[in-house]
N, C-alpha and C positions, 0 to 999 in steps of 0.2 A: 477367542474375546470377541466378548457379547458386544452388538451395536444395536443403533436406534434400528425401526425396522424400515425406514430409508434407506439407511444404510446397508443394511441387509441389499436390499434388495439391487443396490451397486454391486456388493460383494458375491451375490451369488449369481450374477449373469455368466453366463461362460465366453462372451462376445471376446475378440482378442484385443480390441483396441475400446476402452470404454470412456465417455466426457462425462463429467459431472457437475453442472452449471447449479449453485446454489446460495442461498443468502446468507449475512456474516454469520459468525457461529455456529455453522451447521454440523461441524464435526470432520470439516474436508482431511485436515491432517493429520485426525486421528483416524481416519479410515485410513489413508496412507500410508501409516505406520501398521497397522491393520495384516496389509496387502503386502506392503514390505516384507513382513516379519515370516506372512504365511510362503511368498516366494522364496523366501532365504532359508527356510524352514526342510527345501528340497538337497538334496548333495549338490555342492560345486555351481552353486548358481550366482551371476554376477548381476546385482541389484544395485538401481539409482534411484537416488532421492534430488531431484530440481527444482531448485525455486528462482525465482528470475537474481538473487543474488546469492553467496558465499553468505556472506553475515544472516539474510533471512533463513535460508537452509539451516543455519547452527542455531537459530532464536528459534526457530518453529519445530523442530523433532529431536535436537539431538541429545541431548539430556533425558527427555521421555523414552526415545527408542533403548539409549543404551541402557539407563536404569533396569528397563524392565527385560532387558535382552539377559543383564546379568544376575537379574533375580532369576531367571529360568533357566541359568547357570549352562543356555546355549553359545557362550560369547568364550572365542579362545582367547583373541588380541583385539586391543582397541590402540585407534590412530588418533589422538586429540588433534596436534598439527593438521592435518591431511581429512580427518573423520571420515575414517574408515574402520569399520566393524568388520573384523574375521570371525565366522563361527567355527563351533567344533564338527558341523556337517561340513565343512568345507566353502562353505557360501561366504560372499561379502555382499556388506553392505555398504553403498557410498554416497554422503552425503555433497552436493556440488550446487554451483550458483551458475547461472546464464548467462551472467555479465560478459562474460568472455568464451564465446562461442568456440571459437579455436582450440581451446584445451578440453575439449568434449570429444573432438575426434579421435580413432582410431580405438578408442575401447567396442568392444562388445559385451550386449546385454539379454539377457534373460526374461527381466522387469525392470521397467522405466515409472516412475510414478513424478509427474509434472505439477506439481502445486503451487497454486495463483499462475495459472498458464497464460490466460489475460493479459499478464505484463509481462511477458517476453515476446521476442523478435520472433516471429511463425518461421523464420528460417531454421530457427535452432531445432523447430522438429520437423520440417523437409527435409533441412539440407546436411542437418549432422544428426541427430538422433535416430529417425525412422531408419538409415541404412545400418546403424549398429543394430540393431534388432535382427535383419534377414539371416544371417548362416545361424541364429540360435531358435530362431520362430519367436522370437520374446512377444511379449506382450507390454503394456502400458495404458495406466489410468492417467487420466487428465482431471483436475479438478480447481475450480477457481469459481469468483464471482463472474456476473456478466459484464463485459460493456456493451456498446451500444450496437445498433443494426447495421451491417459490414463490417465489424472490428473480429477479430483474429478466432475472437471465442466463440460470435454469432455463425461464424463460418464450419467452425469444427463441430460445434451442439451441431446446425442442422444437416452438413453433409452425415453427422453421424446416425442418424434418423433413418436415412434411406440408400445408407452403403453397407454390403454384406463386409459382416466380422466387425462391424461397428455398432457401439451403441450409446443412447444417449438420455442424460437421466436431469431433471431440471426440479429443486425442490425449493419451497421458502424459508424461512428459517423459523418459521413457528412449525413447519413440518418438521424438522431436523428435534423439536423437543425439548430443545438442550434450553435457550435460553427460556426463559420466563414470558408469559404474554404481559405481564406488568414492563419489565423490559422494554420489550415491544414497544408498546404504547408508547414509555420515555423518548426513546426514537422516534418517536412519529412526530412527535413535539420539537425535537430538538436538530431534526433534519425538512431539506425543503421534499413537497410531495414528489419531484422527480428522483431526487437521490434515495428516497424510502423506498421508492418501487422497486427502483435498482438494487439496494444494499439487501434490503431484506425480502422484497417479494421475488427477488431474482427475474425481475424483467427487462428484457432489452429494449433499451430505450433508442429511439431515432433520434440522431444529433446533427443541427443545420443552424445557420445562422448564429447568435449571439452563445458567447462560452458561460456567460454570467447573465442568464436568462431571468436571472429574479430581478435583476436592479433595472428600478423606474424613476426615471427625473422627480416624477409628482412626489414620491413617498419615501425615496432615497437620501435624496437632497434636500436638508433643510438647514438653515443657521444653528451654528452651535453654540452658543454663548458661556465660555469656560474662561473665567477671570481668574480663577489660581489654578493652577496646573501642580502639583503637589509628586505626581506620576505619572509621566508618559510613557506609555507602548508604541515603540518604533519597529515596524521592517525594514530590511533592506535589501535590497538585491546590489548585486559587487559589481554588475557589468559596467564599465569604464564609459560608457558613452551612450547612454546618460547612467550617472550611478544614482540609482533611483530609491527614495525613503517617502517612507508613509508613516504619520506621526497621529496618532491615537491617545486617548481617554478612554477606558473602561468603568461604567457606570451602571449599576445593578443587569449587571450580563451583557450590555449594550456596547458595542465598538463604537466610538463617535471621531472619527476623523477628524481634525481639526487643523492640519496641518501636514504640507509635503515639503519633499525638497527632488529636485533635480537638476546634477551638477554635472555638467560636460567635462570630460579632462581633468576631473577630478580622481582624489580617492579617499581612501577611508579616514585618515588624519585630518582631511577637511571636516569630512562630513562631523569629526566628533568635535571641531573648534564651532560648526556653525549650531551645532543642538546646542552647546554650553553658552554660545551668545545668544540664544534665542530663549534657552529654556534653564538660567544659569543659576537656578533653585531646586532644579525639579531632580526625583530619582526619576533616572532613564533605565528604562529596559527595552534592551535589544535582543528581535528576535530575525538573524542574518539565515541569508543559506548557506547551509551545511558544507558547502566545496569551502567556506570561505576559511576554513581550518588549515587549509593547505599555505605553506607559506611563500612566501616572493622574494624575489632575489633584489626588486625594485625596492620593495620597504625595507631593506636592512635584513633580509631572512625574515621576518617579522610575519605572522600568518594575520589575516584578516579581524578575526576571532579577537586574536590578543593584542590588536591596536584598540579592540574596544574595550577588554578589559582593563587595560593598563590605563584607559582612558576614566577609569571607574566606573562604567556603565557593567550592569549586569546584566550576563550574556546568557540567554535562552534558545537552545538550537539540539537539535536533533542529531542523532549519529549518522543516520545515512538520510535521503533523501525519501521523503515523503510520498507516492505515487502521485503525478499530476493528477489527475482525476479526483483523488481523493480529496489535494488540497481544492481542486475547484468546486467539490460539493463540499466541504466544510462553509466555504465563502456563501454557496448562494443558500445554505442553508440559515446564515447570518441573515443574508438580504431580505429573505422569506423563508419560512418550515412551514411545514407539511398544511398546519393549522392557521397560514394565512399571517402567521406573526411576525414582524418588523425588528430586527435590532441589530443593524449596522445603519449607520448615519452618517452622512459626507457633506462636510460643510461647503458652500459654493468654491470658496478660495480654492479649494484642491481641485484645480481644475486638470490636473495629469490624472490621479486616479481617478477620477469621472469621465473623462477620454478612455481610459482603458478598460474599463469594467464596462461600458457602454459600448464600445468598437472591436474590442477582441474576439474573433470568428474562430470558426471551425473550417478548416479545409473541406472541401464541398464533395458532400457523401462520406466522409468518416468520420473518425472522434478524435482526428487529430489538431490540436489548435497550431492557428496559422500562426508563426513565429516571424512580426514585419517587423521587429525590432523597436517599434515606435508605441506600440500599446501591451505589450507584452512583459517588459522588465517592472514595471509599476504593479500592473495587475500578479507579479512575481510577488514584489513587497510585500504588499496585502495579505496573499495568500498566506504566505511563513509567519507571519502575525496571527491570524486568526486559525491556522492550521495546528500550529502549537497550544493556543488558547482554549480554543475550542475545536479538539479533531472530530473527524466524524466516527475513529473506531476507537471509544474508550474502553478501555481494560474491563470485560465481564467476567465474573466468578463463574465458570461454568463446572459440571461433573458429567463424565465419562464414567460408565461400568469399570471397576477395578479390575475385573476377573475375567485373564483371558482364557477361550479355547476356540482350538481350529486344529481340524486335521488330530480331533484323539487326546489333546492334550489339555492340562489343566494348567493354572496359574502355578501349582506347584510344582511341575514340570512332568509327573507322573502319569503314564496312560489309564485311562478311563474305564 
């Protein structure tokens, strides 16, 4: 299976445990597929692909690895419900999510690939997966993008540099050779400097102080004169105390926050009524918390999302939560990108939005946001809106080589 030069460095390394930290679109999942197939080519191997969630595991590699192995005629049986591939060699490949770590206990594996490991609970590795490799002397590959200094990804990367039987690698997006330089330059324009360095140059940032470090009272706050609002965009966090709503218009790719709602002891029906009262003729587009799809007994079995739709609002929502880090980065990138251009502004009357972006902080010495209940809810509302319209992870068309070859086998399945 052909690899890029950086991917080859990882694949050809004989360390039992390998940690590969890289920029976006480096080809991490492709590398994991290759290594899973190489491990499963041996007889009677138990191989696991783990992503932060079950849904993500299926999205990242299920169709690709299943179709490729079928084309090689290696597959004996596939289980679509449980995401298991049984091969003619007697080996099995499992795809699972790390969100329920107790479900991972009890097995034994010859090889484990942890993709986007930076977004997993560290105990998934230390308490659950590491013991599953012991009796088989199993191997592991960690792939992901960096989080900040002091994070799980940072600790694993630095530990692997000086620990026997471990190896660590770090590559930028450009070094991966998959994403064009033009696309990388576009990302530089779209993202703020700190985010670009982390997501494309694989830099471990130091987190301290403000979460929204690109917020500036002098530059972000300005009176916004919007006399006519034919369309408004509304981010909403469904926390009941308070229920937080950030209201914006979009002009020339600028997000202009013109209004807000902070409603204690209220519900989603109250929000709908108030939005219609304030903006009776506007087309209203909502960007809610994905968790709002769940039904509530207190709402007569209705979900928050269905209440918004029944009120006549358009609801734009992701199927699963974007990682908090990505939501934060999307907001910081609109506050100021790597070129120094600002495209998010807030009217002075939006006092809670201003307070939330200005005062939300990280817990000391970590990249974990301090959820104080006072500043995080409105910041989440701003983040849901911003991340949906201007995500930091746009779909990028990339190509990997299509000819597979390892262990003396070509893509036709015949020996060389």
